[in-house]
C-alpha positions as CSV (number, residue, x, y, z in Angstrom):
1,M,6.9,-66.4,17.2
2,G,3.3,-66.0,16.1
3,I,3.9,-63.7,13.1
4,I,6.7,-66.0,11.8
5,T,4.3,-68.9,12.1
6,W,1.6,-67.1,10.2
7,I,4.1,-66.2,7.4
8,L,5.2,-69.8,7.1
9,V,1.6,-71.0,7.2
10,G,0.8,-68.3,4.7
11,L,3.2,-69.8,2.1
12,I,1.3,-73.1,2.3
13,A,-2.1,-71.4,2.4
14,G,-1.3,-69.4,-0.7
15,A,-0.5,-72.6,-2.6
16,I,-3.7,-74.3,-1.3
17,A,-5.8,-71.2,-2.1
18,K,-4.5,-71.3,-5.6
19,A,-5.6,-75.0,-5.8
20,I,-9.0,-74.2,-4.3
21,H,-9.6,-71.1,-6.4
22,P,-7.9,-71.9,-9.8
23,G,-7.8,-69.6,-12.7
24,K,-5.6,-67.1,-14.3
25,D,-4.2,-64.6,-11.8
26,P,-3.2,-61.1,-12.9
27,G,0.1,-61.4,-10.9
28,G,0.9,-65.1,-11.3
29,F,1.9,-67.7,-8.7
30,I,4.3,-65.5,-6.7
31,V,1.5,-62.9,-6.1
32,T,-0.8,-65.7,-5.1
33,I,1.8,-66.9,-2.5
34,L,2.1,-63.3,-1.2
35,I,-1.6,-63.0,-1.0
36,G,-1.6,-66.3,1.0
37,I,0.9,-64.8,3.5
38,V,-1.1,-61.6,3.9
39,G,-4.4,-63.5,4.1
40,A,-2.9,-65.8,6.8
41,I,-1.7,-62.8,8.8
42,I,-5.0,-61.1,8.5
43,G,-6.9,-64.3,9.3
44,G,-4.7,-64.9,12.3
45,W,-5.2,-61.4,13.6
46,I,-9.0,-61.6,13.2
47,S,-9.2,-65.0,14.8
48,S,-7.1,-63.8,17.7
49,M,-9.4,-60.7,18.1
50,L,-12.5,-62.9,18.1
51,G,-11.0,-65.0,20.9
52,Y,-10.1,-68.2,19.1
53,G,-6.7,-68.1,20.8
54,T,-3.2,-67.2,19.8
55,V,-1.0,-69.0,17.3
56,D,1.8,-70.9,19.0
57,G,2.7,-73.4,16.3
58,F,1.5,-75.2,13.2
59,N,-1.7,-77.0,13.5
60,I,-4.8,-77.8,11.4
61,G,-6.9,-74.9,12.9
62,S,-4.1,-72.4,12.0
63,L,-3.9,-73.8,8.5
64,F,-7.7,-73.7,8.1
65,I,-7.8,-70.0,9.1
66,A,-4.9,-69.1,6.9
67,V,-6.4,-70.8,3.9
68,L,-9.8,-69.2,4.5
69,G,-8.1,-65.8,4.7
70,A,-6.0,-66.4,1.6
71,V,-9.0,-67.6,-0.4
72,I,-11.1,-64.5,0.5
73,L,-8.2,-62.2,-0.2
74,L,-7.5,-63.9,-3.5
75,F,-11.1,-63.5,-4.5
76,I,-11.1,-59.8,-3.6
77,Y,-7.8,-59.3,-5.5
78,R,-9.1,-60.9,-8.6
79,K,-12.3,-58.8,-8.5
80,V,-10.4,-55.6,-8.0
81,S,-7.6,-56.3,-10.5
82,T,-9.9,-57.4,-13.3
83,R,-12.0,-54.2,-13.1
84,S,-9.1,-51.9,-14.0
């Protein structure tokens, strides 16, 4: 159930990350949502490895970690994609 939760939270996190970090994305809104999903999964994995607990549902802590992971991944994506 944890990975499915992170994917669903990632959808929301991608939209929030787009609002927090506005601007023109090389891939558009769909790519931003996909980055939100990947950022949420990576953020959830890192937070689990650091001992902050497992994901067993939708809560504010999960959303915060997902948004943080998505914003960081979106920032990296923009830096990498604008260099080429």
